[in-house]
C-alpha positions in Angstrom: 45.8 15.2 76.5 42.6 14.2 78.4 44.6 13.9 81.6 45.9 17.5 81.2 42.3 18.7 80.9 41.5 17.4 84.3 44.6 18.8 86.1 44.2 22.0 88.2 45.7 25.1 86.6 47.0 28.4 87.9 48.2 31.6 86.2 48.4 35.4 86.6 45.2 36.6 84.9 46.1 40.2 84.4 48.4 41.7 81.7 52.1 41.8 82.3 53.5 45.0 83.8 52.7 47.2 86.8 49.1 48.1 87.7 46.9 49.0 90.6 45.5 45.5 90.9 46.7 42.1 89.7 44.9 38.8 89.8 46.1 35.2 90.3 43.6 32.6 89.2 43.4 28.9 90.1 40.9 26.5 88.6 40.3 22.8 89.3 38.1 20.3 91.0 37.6 20.6 94.7 39.6 23.6 95.8 38.3 23.6 99.4 41.3 22.0 101.0 43.7 24.1 98.9 41.9 27.4 99.9 42.1 26.3 103.6 45.9 25.5 103.3 46.7 28.6 101.3 44.7 31.2 103.3 44.2 29.5 106.6 40.4 29.7 106.4 37.4 28.8 104.3 35.8 31.3 102.1 32.1 32.1 101.7 31.2 31.3 98.0 31.1 34.3 95.7 31.9 36.7 98.5 35.0 39.0 98.5 37.2 38.6 101.6 39.9 41.1 102.5 42.7 39.2 104.2 46.5 38.7 104.1 48.1 36.3 101.6 50.7 34.5 103.8 54.0 33.0 102.6 55.5 29.7 103.9 56.6 31.4 107.2 53.1 33.0 107.7 54.3 36.5 106.8 52.0 38.4 104.4 53.1 38.6 100.8 50.4 41.2 100.4 46.9 42.0 101.6 44.0 41.8 99.1 40.7 40.2 98.1 40.1 36.5 97.8 37.0 35.1 96.0 36.0 31.4 95.8 33.6 30.3 93.0 32.5 26.7 93.6 31.6 24.6 90.5 29.6 24.8 88.4 28.9 28.5 89.0 32.2 29.8 87.8 33.9 31.0 84.6 35.5 27.6 83.8 32.7 25.4 85.3 35.2 24.1 87.8 36.1 25.5 91.3 37.8 28.8 90.8 39.9 30.9 93.3 40.9 34.4 92.5 43.4 36.4 94.5 43.3 40.1 93.8 46.5 41.8 95.0 48.5 44.9 94.2 49.6 44.7 90.6 53.3 44.6 90.9 55.0 41.8 88.9 57.1 40.6 91.8 54.0 40.4 94.1 52.0 38.4 91.6 54.9 36.0 90.9 55.3 35.4 94.6 51.6 34.7 95.0 51.6 32.3 92.0 54.7 30.5 93.4 53.1 30.2 96.8 50.0 28.6 95.2 52.1 26.0 93.5 54.1 25.4 96.7 50.9 24.8 98.7 49.5 22.5 96.1 52.6 20.4 95.9 52.4 20.0 99.7 49.4 17.8 99.1 46.3 20.1 99.1 45.9 20.2 95.3 48.1 17.5 93.6 49.0 18.1 90.0 48.5 21.9 90.0 50.4 23.4 87.1 50.8 26.6 85.2 48.0 27.3 82.7 48.6 27.4 79.0 47.4 30.3 76.8 43.6 30.3 76.7 43.3 27.3 78.9 40.8 28.9 81.3 38.5 29.8 78.4 39.1 26.4 76.8 37.8 24.7 80.0 34.8 27.0 80.0 34.1 25.7 76.4 34.7 22.1 77.4 32.4 22.4 80.4 29.6 23.9 78.3 29.8 27.4 79.9 30.5 28.9 76.4 30.3 27.6 72.9 33.2 28.0 70.5 32.0 31.2 68.9 31.4 32.7 72.3 34.9 31.6 73.5 36.5 33.3 70.4 34.5 36.4 71.2 36.3 36.6 74.6 39.6 37.0 72.8 38.1 39.4 70.3 36.7 41.6 73.1 40.2 41.8 74.7 41.8 42.6 71.3 39.1 45.0 70.1 40.7 48.1 68.6 37.5 50.2 68.2 34.4 50.8 70.3 32.2 49.2 67.6 34.4 46.1 67.6 34.2 45.9 71.4 30.4 46.2 71.5 30.1 43.6 68.7 32.4 41.2 70.5 30.3 41.6 73.6 27.2 40.7 71.7 28.9 37.6 70.3 30.1 36.7 73.8 26.6 37.0 75.0 25.4 34.5 72.3 24.0 36.7 69.6 25.9 35.1 66.8 25.5 31.6 68.2 21.7 32.1 68.4 21.6 32.9 64.7 23.7 29.8 63.9 21.4 27.7 66.1 18.4 29.1 64.3 19.9 28.0 60.9 20.8 24.6 62.3 17.3 24.0 63.7 15.7 24.8 60.4 18.2 22.6 58.6 17.5 19.7 61.1 13.8 19.9 60.4 14.5 19.8 56.6 16.8 16.8 57.1 14.0 15.1 59.1 11.7 15.3 56.1 14.3 14.0 53.6 15.2 11.1 56.0 11.5 10.2 56.4 11.1 10.0 52.6 14.2 7.8 52.5 13.0 5.5 55.3 9.5 5.0 53.9 9.9 4.8 50.1 6.8 2.6 49.8 4.5 5.3 51.1 2.3 7.0 48.5 2.5 10.3 50.3 5.3 12.6 49.0 6.6 13.9 52.3 8.8 16.5 50.6 6.2 18.2 48.4 3.5 18.0 51.1 5.8 19.7 53.6 7.0 22.3 51.0 10.6 21.2 51.4 11.5 23.4 48.4 10.1 26.4 50.1 11.7 25.6 53.4 15.1 25.2 51.7 14.6 28.5 49.9 13.8 30.3 53.2 16.8 28.6 54.8 19.1 30.0 52.1 17.6 33.5 52.6 18.3 33.3 56.3 21.8 32.1 55.6 22.4 35.0 53.2 21.5 37.5 56.0 23.8 35.8 58.5 26.6 35.8 56.0 26.2 39.5 55.4 26.2 40.4 59.1 29.1 38.0 59.7 31.1 39.6 56.9 30.6 43.0 58.5 31.5 41.6 61.9 34.7 40.2 60.5 35.5 43.5 59.0 35.2 45.1 62.4 37.6 42.6 63.8 40.1 42.4 61.0 39.9 45.8 59.5 40.4 46.7 55.8 43.8 47.0 54.1 43.8 50.1 52.0 46.9 50.8 49.8 47.5 54.3 48.4 49.1 54.0 44.9 50.1 56.4 42.2 52.9 58.1 40.5 55.6 60.1 42.4 54.5 63.5 43.8 50.8 62.7 43.3 50.2 63.4 47.0 50.1 59.9 48.5 52.0 60.8 51.7 50.0 63.9 52.1 46.8 61.9 51.8 48.1 59.4 54.5 48.8 62.3 56.8 45.4 63.8 56.2 43.5 60.6 56.8 45.6 59.9 59.9 45.5 63.4 61.2 49.2 63.4 61.9 52.5 64.0 60.1 53.5 60.3 59.6 55.1 60.4 56.2 57.7 62.8 54.9 56.3 65.2 52.3 58.6 67.1 50.0 58.5 68.4 46.4 61.2 65.9 45.5 59.9 63.0 43.5 60.5 59.5 45.0 60.7 60.7 48.7 58.9 57.6 49.9 61.1 54.5 49.4 59.3 52.0 51.6 55.7 51.6 52.9 54.4 53.7 55.8 51.3 52.3 57.6 48.8 53.7 60.0 45.5 52.3 61.3 42.6 54.7 61.5 38.9 54.4 62.2 36.0 55.4 59.9 32.5 54.9 61.5 34.0 52.3 63.8 35.7 50.3 61.0 39.5 49.9 61.4 41.3 50.8 58.2 45.0 49.9 57.7 46.2 52.7 55.4 49.5 52.0 53.6 51.4 54.7 51.7 53.7 53.2 49.1 56.5 54.4 46.8 55.6 56.2 43.6 55.1 53.9 40.7 57.5 54.6 37.9 60.6 53.2 36.1 63.8 54.2 37.9 67.5 53.6 37.7 67.9 54.0 41.4 68.3 50.5 43.0 66.7 51.6 46.3 63.7 53.2 44.5 63.2 50.1 42.3 63.0 47.9 45.5 60.5 50.4 46.9 58.3 50.2 43.7 58.5 46.4 43.8 57.3 46.4 47.4 54.5 48.8 46.5 53.2 46.4 43.9 53.4 43.6 46.5 51.3 45.6 48.9 48.8 46.5 46.1 48.4 42.8 45.2 47.3 42.0 48.8 45.0 45.0 49.3 41.4 45.0 50.1 41.0 48.3 48.4 43.3 50.6 46.4 43.3 54.4 46.4 44.8 55.4 43.0 45.9 59.0 43.2 45.9 61.3 40.2 47.5 64.7 40.1 45.1 67.3 38.8 47.9 69.8 38.2 49.5 67.4 35.6 46.5 66.4 33.6 47.8 68.4 30.6 51.1 66.5 30.6 50.9 63.7 28.0 53.6 61.5 29.5 52.0 61.8 33.0 48.5 60.8 31.7 50.0 57.9 29.7 51.8 56.6 32.7 48.5 56.8 34.7 46.8 54.7 32.0 49.6 52.1 32.2 49.2 51.9 36.0 45.4 51.4 35.5 46.0 48.5 33.1 48.5 46.9 35.5 46.1 47.2 38.4 43.5 45.4 36.4 46.0 42.6 35.8 47.3 42.3 39.3 44.1 42.7 41.4 41.3 40.2 41.8 38.0 41.4 40.3 36.4 41.9 43.7 39.1 44.4 44.9 37.8 47.9 44.4 40.0 50.7 43.0 38.9 54.2 44.0 40.3 56.9 41.7 41.2 60.0 43.8 41.9 63.3 42.0 44.2 65.2 44.3 45.3 68.9 44.4 41.9 70.3 43.6 42.9 73.5 45.4 45.8 74.1 42.9 43.8 73.1 39.8 40.1 73.8 40.4 39.3 73.9 36.7 41.1 70.6 35.8 38.8 67.8 34.6 38.5 64.5 36.4 36.8 61.3 35.2 34.7 60.1 38.1 36.1 59.1 41.5 36.7 61.6 44.3 38.1 65.1 44.0 40.0 66.4 47.0 42.9 68.4 48.3 45.1 66.4 50.7 46.7 69.7 51.7 43.5 71.6 52.7 41.6 68.4 53.4 38.6 69.6 51.3 36.8 66.5 50.0 38.3 64.2 52.6 34.8 63.3 54.0 33.7 62.3 50.5 36.7 60.0 50.3 35.9 58.4 53.6 32.3 57.7 52.5 33.4 56.4 49.1 36.0 54.2 50.6 33.4 52.5 52.9 30.8 52.2 50.2 33.1 50.9 47.5 34.6 48.3 49.9 31.1 47.0 50.6 30.8 48.4 54.1 27.3 49.4 55.2 26.2 51.5 58.2 27.0 49.3 61.1 23.7 48.2 62.7 23.4 48.4 66.5 22.9 44.6 66.8 26.0 43.6 64.9 28.2 40.7 66.2 31.8 40.0 65.7 32.9 37.2 63.4 36.1 35.6 62.2 37.4 34.3 58.8 36.9 30.8 60.1 33.2 31.6 60.6 32.9 33.0 57.1 34.5 29.9 55.6 32.0 27.7 57.5 29.1 29.8 56.3 30.3 29.7 52.7 30.6 25.9 53.0 27.1 25.7 54.3 25.9 27.9 51.4 27.7 25.6 48.9 26.1 22.5 50.3 22.6 24.1 50.3 23.0 25.1 46.7 23.8 21.5 45.8 20.8 20.3 47.9 18.6 22.8 46.0 19.8 21.4 42.7 18.9 17.9 43.8 15.5 19.0 45.1 14.6 20.8 41.8 15.6 17.8 39.7 12.5 15.9 38.3 14.1 12.7 39.6 16.0 13.8 42.7 18.7 11.5 44.2 17.4 11.7 47.8 20.5 10.1 49.3 22.6 12.8 47.7 20.2 15.4 49.0 20.3 14.0 52.5 24.2 14.0 52.4 24.4 17.6 51.3 22.1 18.7 54.1 24.2 16.6 56.6 27.4 18.3 55.4 25.7 21.7 55.6 24.8 21.0 59.2 28.3 19.9 60.0 29.7 23.2 58.6 27.3 25.1 60.9 28.1 23.0 63.9 31.8 23.7 63.4 31.1 27.4 64.2 29.9 26.8 67.7 32.1 23.8 68.3 29.4 21.1 68.3 31.4 19.5 65.5 35.1 20.0 65.1 38.5 18.5 65.4 40.7 18.8 68.5 43.5 20.4 66.5 41.2 23.2 65.6 40.6 23.9 69.3 44.3 23.8 69.9 44.9 26.5 67.3 42.1 28.7 68.5 42.9 28.7 72.2 46.7 28.9 71.8 46.2 32.4 70.5 44.7 33.6 73.8 46.7 35.4 76.4 47.9 33.4 79.4 45.5 33.7 82.3 42.4 33.8 80.0 
């Protein structure tokens, strides 16, 4: 494993397919001889040179730009060569094959094809990026909204890491006080009370709460929110999906049970990606296909981040319909975790303007009146606040690490407030809290975690 990390690597760095420009990237130690053998000349560092890229017979494969970034001033921290050619797949494959051929001739022994994410992994291993910044590189590439892209850019620039480092520095200072008390038990001075360790820990917990809140919103920007539309047949679920998506995605007819399987569309509300899922109408049925659709609907509901429960205002005088709605409400309470919000949506307000509704949002999916109120209610009920300009992207892994930090600080606080605190346990909880924080930026973490993270990158990055 260590040997592979020191081998030179090469890959096509641009996405598969045709394009105006494509890039072949090589990274390794001491590329000077390789550059000379490949291009027939040396390159001025960090200058773009327009020249031919010759094949083994000296005939040009293509003409393009070559750039040489000597270590350590490169993306990976190693010597890096980039060949920018026309973006045809065949051209790029020929350039990559030529790089491997020249290397095997002796100018760069051991050159091999890069694995997914290996360029960024080397940037992390060579201290060009910490782990949170490296993950932000992939998040920036995968960003599905403008807000997500801007937030990933801030994380890549170190905004999230700076907050984690601030927490860690405060935690290290508190650990120092506790360790001093442990190392000098004979001293009469109570280091912890004199230094207001309790106040420092309380302030640290407040700082952590703020970071957790911002990280949770950053994770929402990255992952999006799974919203399931549920309700009885013909309540207008498919019409609501079409209205939210602004397109005719689902079939809408007066016939009950038209939707037999889920229909999904991702939309944006204030920069937050929402994965809206239309499901089959919830009712008892003798139709085998419809029963399967209803079972799948409940499966989707069970995994939802929020549920839109549609009620039909035109049927509020029908006793059987109202009773069935009540049954669905009870079942939702049984199947959903307590933290999953259910937004009651009273549809067809245009057809029944006088019908009563018990809270929630009144709207007409057909005319789209009230749709803005639903969007606002959806974000508010799901716990989404207005996205601040300085928000950074975050992942579920980061949230888990922050939750672990919070749990250890709570245990530490319990020890500190005890009239006879066990200082060794207090010190251990603070150490574990620091380890959890360090795992975010990669200062403490297992190699298998790194393998999982970088294997999800695209090849060439």
